[in-house]
N, C-alpha and C positions, 0 to 999 in steps of 0.2 A: 544568141544574146537581144538581137534585135528581132527576133522571131514572136522569141516569148515577151516581148515588150508592144510588138503589133497586136499579139493576141489581147494583153492586159489592156490595150489601150481600145479594141475595139468591146472587148465584153465592157469596160468602164461605160464606152457611147452608149453602147446597146442598151446597158442596165438606165443609163441617165432618160433616154429616151422613151422606155416601158417605163418609168414612174413618171417621166413627164404625162404621156399620156392614158396612166390612170389617175393621175392628180385631174386632168383635165374632164376625165368621166365623172370623178369623183365631186367635183365643183359642180357641173350641170347639175348632181343628185343633190346634191347639197340645195340648190339654188331654187330645182322644184318643190323639193320639201319645204321649202320656206315659203313658196307661193301654194304651197296646198295647206300649209299650216295658217297662212294669212287668211285663205279663203273661208277656209272652215273657221276662222273667228269672227268672220263678217258674217257668215250665215247663221252662228249660232247669238248674234247680238240681239235681236228681236227676244230670243227667249229668253235672257237671262233679265233679271233685276235690274232696275237702274242703282248705279253704287253711289254711296252718300257723296262722297268728293263730287261726281259730275251732278247730283243734285243740289247740292251749295254752289259751284258756279251757276247752275241755271238759275235758281232765286236769288243770284246778285244781279243778273242781267235785268234792266230797266222795260228794258225794248226788246223785242227779237229782230227790229230794224238797228244794222248796226249803226249808221250815222244818228239816226236818232238816239239810240244808246249815250253814245256819246255826247249828245247834247244834251240829255237831258240830266245826264250826270254831272253836270255843271252847277246845277242848281241844287240849294240844300233844300229848300220848298218840296221838290220831287222828291229826293232823297227821304226827309220825313213824312211826305204820303206815301211812301213803300214802307216805311217804319208802319206806319199807322196799317195799310192795310194787312201788314205779317199779323201783328199785334188783334187785327179782329178776327184774323184766320181765313183771312179770303183769298186765294190761290192766284189773282191778276198781279200781273205787273203794273207798275206805274203808268207805263205809256200806253198800255192797253185803258188801263183805266180812266186815263184823261179822255181818249178814245170815245170809251161807254159816256162820257160825263159831256164832251159837246154832242153825241149822238141824242142823249138827253136832253140835252136843253133845245136842238133842234127842233127834234120832236115835238115838245112840251109849246114852240112856240110858233109852228107851223098848226098844230092843233088849234093854239088860241086866236092865230090868226085866219083860220077858216072858218070858228066857231060865232067870235064875234067881229070878225073885219074890223078891227081897233087896232093900228100899229103900235101904240103905248100900253095896251095888254098883252099885245102877242111879244113884247120885249119884255114885259116883264115875266112870264109865261118860258120866257127862252132861261133867262138870270134861276128863276125858282127852280127849273127842271135840270141845269147843269148842276147844279148845288145837291138837288135830290141824293145821286150816287154818294157826295161826302157824306151828306148826312145819316146814310145809311150806315156807311162805313163805321161812322163816329158813334153810333149806334149801338152796332154790334163791339165795337171796341170797349164800350162804356159797360157792357153787359158783361164781358168773358172777364173785367179786372174790378 
């Protein structure tokens, strides 16, 4: 009877060991398959069309810079400006549009200062130059509606 019991225990131990080794190899294959699938997905990403859900998330951002985005979200005026940009059919984000306004104002002010050498005219040109992009957006928005 003890020989039969020893044979049974050896059989169970060998069967469990075989099962454990097979499970270990299968788990490694599954991980390798998962990594291979993820790499294939990443390589196909540039080939895919942007998902509508991702496009909506992208449109909700006011700036590509996270710190500036959180700062701009606090302002109701910036949110209204983003809405005006969307209604005008412009693909600018509000943060980029504000930078454009600043650059346009600075360029107009600098050009006026170089041309006239009068600081008062330069300040007036700076203010007018800063409002020109907003005037263009208002014009486009008015024409669409």
